[in-house]
VMD Tcl script that builds the backbone (N, CA, C; Angstrom):
set m [mol new atoms 201]
animate dup $m
set s [atomselect $m all]
$s set {name element resname resid chain x y z} {
  {N N MET 1 A -0.845 -3.001 -3.641}
  {CA C MET 1 A -0.455 -3.534 -2.416}
  {C C MET 1 A 0.373 -2.714 -1.503}
  {N N ILE 2 A 0.094 -2.379 -0.199}
  {CA C ILE 2 A 0.860 -1.707 0.365}
  {C C ILE 2 A 1.595 -2.487 1.607}
  {N N THR 3 A 2.849 -2.514 1.883}
  {CA C THR 3 A 3.322 -3.380 2.995}
  {C C THR 3 A 4.171 -2.433 3.763}
  {N N ARG 4 A 4.080 -2.674 5.284}
  {CA C ARG 4 A 4.951 -2.175 6.319}
  {C C ARG 4 A 6.313 -2.371 6.213}
  {N N ARG 5 A 6.652 -3.245 5.618}
  {CA C ARG 5 A 8.011 -3.770 5.812}
  {C C ARG 5 A 8.817 -3.494 4.206}
  {N N ASP 6 A 10.122 -3.551 4.634}
  {CA C ASP 6 A 10.781 -3.499 3.091}
  {C C ASP 6 A 10.796 -4.590 2.283}
  {N N ARG 7 A 9.971 -5.775 2.612}
  {CA C ARG 7 A 10.042 -6.995 1.894}
  {C C ARG 7 A 8.753 -7.868 2.342}
  {N N PHE 8 A 8.299 -8.722 1.374}
  {CA C PHE 8 A 7.197 -9.618 1.914}
  {C C PHE 8 A 7.720 -10.634 2.767}
  {N N ARG 9 A 6.664 -11.168 3.707}
  {CA C ARG 9 A 7.006 -12.060 4.513}
  {C C ARG 9 A 5.888 -13.200 4.465}
  {N N THR 10 A 6.214 -13.802 3.171}
  {CA C THR 10 A 5.369 -14.948 2.596}
  {C C THR 10 A 6.277 -15.939 1.820}
  {N N PHE 11 A 5.610 -17.088 1.417}
  {CA C PHE 11 A 6.364 -17.938 0.665}
  {C C PHE 11 A 6.741 -17.367 -0.760}
  {N N ASP 12 A 7.858 -17.867 -1.326}
  {CA C ASP 12 A 8.133 -17.396 -2.725}
  {C C ASP 12 A 6.952 -17.587 -3.821}
  {N N PRO 13 A 6.370 -18.814 -3.786}
  {CA C PRO 13 A 5.460 -18.805 -4.651}
  {C C PRO 13 A 4.294 -17.933 -4.817}
  {N N ILE 14 A 3.894 -17.424 -3.523}
  {CA C ILE 14 A 2.760 -16.294 -3.347}
  {C C ILE 14 A 3.413 -14.985 -3.836}
  {N N GLU 15 A 4.670 -14.635 -3.403}
  {CA C GLU 15 A 5.271 -13.509 -4.012}
  {C C GLU 15 A 5.299 -13.165 -5.295}
  {N N ASN 16 A 5.770 -14.620 -5.805}
  {CA C ASN 16 A 5.881 -14.575 -7.303}
  {C C ASN 16 A 4.366 -14.294 -8.129}
  {N N VAL 17 A 3.546 -14.954 -7.693}
  {CA C VAL 17 A 2.021 -14.600 -8.062}
  {C C VAL 17 A 1.708 -13.252 -8.068}
  {N N VAL 18 A 2.071 -12.584 -6.967}
  {CA C VAL 18 A 1.616 -11.271 -6.843}
  {C C VAL 18 A 2.437 -10.270 -7.799}
  {N N ARG 19 A 3.566 -10.413 -7.559}
  {CA C ARG 19 A 4.691 -9.712 -8.406}
  {C C ARG 19 A 4.541 -9.699 -10.166}
  {N N SER 20 A 4.239 -11.033 -10.589}
  {CA C SER 20 A 3.758 -11.196 -11.718}
  {C C SER 20 A 2.364 -10.844 -12.259}
  {N N ASN 21 A 1.369 -10.170 -11.314}
  {CA C ASN 21 A 0.107 -9.817 -12.057}
  {C C ASN 21 A 0.287 -8.464 -12.188}
  {N N PRO 22 A -0.050 -7.965 -13.390}
  {CA C PRO 22 A 0.107 -6.582 -13.826}
  {C C PRO 22 A -0.916 -5.559 -13.510}
  {N N LYS 23 A -1.836 -6.353 -12.843}
  {CA C LYS 23 A -2.815 -5.322 -11.969}
  {C C LYS 23 A -2.488 -5.071 -10.527}
  {N N ILE 24 A -1.521 -5.611 -10.165}
  {CA C ILE 24 A -0.833 -5.427 -8.660}
  {C C ILE 24 A 0.267 -4.487 -8.660}
  {N N THR 25 A 0.237 -3.637 -8.072}
  {CA C THR 25 A 1.248 -2.524 -7.866}
  {C C THR 25 A 1.753 -2.592 -6.245}
  {N N VAL 26 A 3.124 -2.950 -6.046}
  {CA C VAL 26 A 3.453 -3.467 -4.640}
  {C C VAL 26 A 4.384 -1.998 -4.255}
  {N N LYS 27 A 4.056 -1.571 -2.898}
  {CA C LYS 27 A 4.820 -0.410 -2.346}
  {C C LYS 27 A 5.155 -0.943 -0.816}
  {N N HIS 28 A 6.403 -0.920 -0.848}
  {CA C HIS 28 A 7.063 -1.134 0.627}
  {C C HIS 28 A 7.094 -0.207 1.256}
  {N N ASN 29 A 7.245 -0.475 2.617}
  {CA C ASN 29 A 7.564 0.646 3.813}
  {C C ASN 29 A 6.541 1.876 3.641}
  {N N PHE 30 A 5.407 1.764 3.740}
  {CA C PHE 30 A 4.190 2.579 3.768}
  {C C PHE 30 A 3.353 2.092 4.692}
  {N N VAL 31 A 2.521 3.096 5.395}
  {CA C VAL 31 A 1.516 2.971 6.432}
  {C C VAL 31 A 0.434 3.603 5.788}
  {N N VAL 32 A -0.933 3.013 5.824}
  {CA C VAL 32 A -2.116 3.554 5.435}
  {C C VAL 32 A -2.697 4.482 6.646}
  {N N LYS 33 A -2.791 5.894 6.424}
  {CA C LYS 33 A -3.071 6.735 7.555}
  {C C LYS 33 A -4.632 6.995 7.570}
  {N N GLU 34 A -5.173 6.984 6.264}
  {CA C GLU 34 A -6.778 7.282 6.114}
  {C C GLU 34 A -7.228 6.611 4.929}
  {N N ILE 35 A -8.424 6.301 5.037}
  {CA C ILE 35 A -9.288 5.625 3.814}
  {C C ILE 35 A -10.213 6.726 3.496}
  {N N ARG 36 A -10.406 7.111 2.394}
  {CA C ARG 36 A -11.199 8.172 1.944}
  {C C ARG 36 A -12.271 7.712 0.884}
  {N N GLY 37 A -13.300 7.927 0.825}
  {CA C GLY 37 A -14.398 7.620 -0.009}
  {C C GLY 37 A -15.797 8.363 0.239}
  {N N ASP 38 A -17.037 7.895 -0.642}
  {CA C ASP 38 A -17.936 8.600 -0.543}
  {C C ASP 38 A -19.074 8.053 0.759}
  {N N GLY 39 A -18.480 7.200 1.564}
  {CA C GLY 39 A -19.382 6.441 2.291}
  {C C GLY 39 A -19.885 5.051 1.901}
  {N N LYS 40 A -19.871 4.923 0.836}
  {CA C LYS 40 A -20.247 3.489 -0.056}
  {C C LYS 40 A -18.965 2.771 -0.695}
  {N N ARG 41 A -18.147 3.473 -1.010}
  {CA C ARG 41 A -16.765 2.874 -1.687}
  {C C ARG 41 A -15.699 3.695 -1.441}
  {N N VAL 42 A -14.660 2.829 -1.469}
  {CA C VAL 42 A -13.274 3.394 -1.304}
  {C C VAL 42 A -12.703 4.108 -2.535}
  {N N GLU 43 A -12.226 5.394 -2.352}
  {CA C GLU 43 A -11.702 6.046 -3.530}
  {C C GLU 43 A -10.373 6.528 -3.474}
  {N N GLU 44 A -9.734 6.557 -2.568}
  {CA C GLU 44 A -8.417 6.850 -2.276}
  {C C GLU 44 A -7.911 6.577 -0.951}
  {N N ILE 45 A -6.801 6.336 -0.706}
  {CA C ILE 45 A -6.106 6.270 0.636}
  {C C ILE 45 A -4.811 7.349 0.871}
  {N N LEU 46 A -4.860 7.830 2.208}
  {CA C LEU 46 A -3.719 8.634 2.501}
  {C C LEU 46 A -2.631 7.703 2.969}
  {N N VAL 47 A -1.258 7.870 2.605}
  {CA C VAL 47 A -0.275 6.771 2.923}
  {C C VAL 47 A 0.777 7.565 3.708}
  {N N GLU 48 A 1.706 7.053 4.474}
  {CA C GLU 48 A 2.926 7.835 4.827}
  {C C GLU 48 A 3.902 6.832 4.514}
  {N N GLU 49 A 5.121 7.063 4.001}
  {CA C GLU 49 A 6.306 6.274 3.856}
  {C C GLU 49 A 7.023 6.293 5.171}
  {N N LYS 50 A 7.533 5.155 5.341}
  {CA C LYS 50 A 7.955 5.033 6.808}
  {C C LYS 50 A 9.598 5.240 6.471}
  {N N LEU 51 A 9.883 6.664 6.760}
  {CA C LEU 51 A 11.148 7.177 6.924}
  {C C LEU 51 A 11.447 7.622 7.989}
  {N N PRO 52 A 12.595 7.974 8.362}
  {CA C PRO 52 A 12.996 8.902 9.771}
  {C C PRO 52 A 11.918 9.943 10.049}
  {N N ALA 53 A 11.364 10.035 11.191}
  {CA C ALA 53 A 10.042 10.975 11.468}
  {C C ALA 53 A 10.433 12.371 10.703}
  {N N GLU 54 A 11.703 12.609 10.927}
  {CA C GLU 54 A 11.999 13.979 10.223}
  {C C GLU 54 A 11.874 14.195 8.677}
  {N N THR 55 A 11.793 13.311 7.957}
  {CA C THR 55 A 11.791 13.161 6.721}
  {C C THR 55 A 10.541 12.372 5.971}
  {N N SER 56 A 9.518 11.978 7.003}
  {CA C SER 56 A 8.638 10.925 6.284}
  {C C SER 56 A 7.777 11.963 5.449}
  {N N GLU 57 A 7.127 11.088 4.393}
  {CA C GLU 57 A 6.230 11.954 3.491}
  {C C GLU 57 A 4.811 11.208 3.485}
  {N N THR 58 A 3.958 12.064 3.066}
  {CA C THR 58 A 2.590 11.471 2.973}
  {C C THR 58 A 2.277 11.543 1.508}
  {N N SER 59 A 1.410 10.886 1.141}
  {CA C SER 59 A 0.837 11.020 -0.416}
  {C C SER 59 A -0.558 10.392 -0.620}
  {N N VAL 60 A -1.260 10.725 -1.315}
  {CA C VAL 60 A -2.722 10.339 -1.806}
  {C C VAL 60 A -2.483 9.274 -2.673}
  {N N MET 61 A -3.216 8.178 -2.942}
  {CA C MET 61 A -3.102 6.992 -3.816}
  {C C MET 61 A -4.597 6.779 -4.326}
  {N N LYS 62 A -4.886 6.660 -5.259}
  {CA C LYS 62 A -6.173 6.182 -5.797}
  {C C LYS 62 A -6.328 4.666 -5.833}
  {N N VAL 63 A -7.320 4.218 -5.101}
  {CA C VAL 63 A -7.528 2.963 -4.998}
  {C C VAL 63 A -9.032 2.234 -5.216}
  {N N ASP 64 A -9.094 1.147 -5.707}
  {CA C ASP 64 A -10.488 0.591 -5.876}
  {C C ASP 64 A -10.914 -0.316 -4.746}
  {N N GLY 65 A -10.043 -0.657 -3.397}
  {CA C GLY 65 A -10.646 -1.471 -2.162}
  {C C GLY 65 A -9.530 -1.630 -1.164}
  {N N VAL 66 A -9.898 -1.687 -0.393}
  {CA C VAL 66 A -8.821 -1.781 0.858}
  {C C VAL 66 A -9.278 -3.349 1.461}
  {N N PHE 67 A -8.413 -3.943 2.065}
  {CA C PHE 67 A -8.763 -5.407 2.899}
  {C C PHE 67 A -7.695 -5.533 3.906}
}
mol reanalyze $m
mol bondsrecalc $m
mol representation Tube
mol addrep $m
């Protein structure tokens, strides 16, 4: 799960469900810049960490879906 902020903006019970699921990895302060795939399914995303402009970093993450 990619979030643009440094924390969740949800009720605690929902956050607890997400954090307790071993299939979900949470990454705070990231922005999705590009979705990549073969035209039928998503394979990876290009993300940028929200840091000061002069130090922002991009990376590629393998994913199974985007919503």
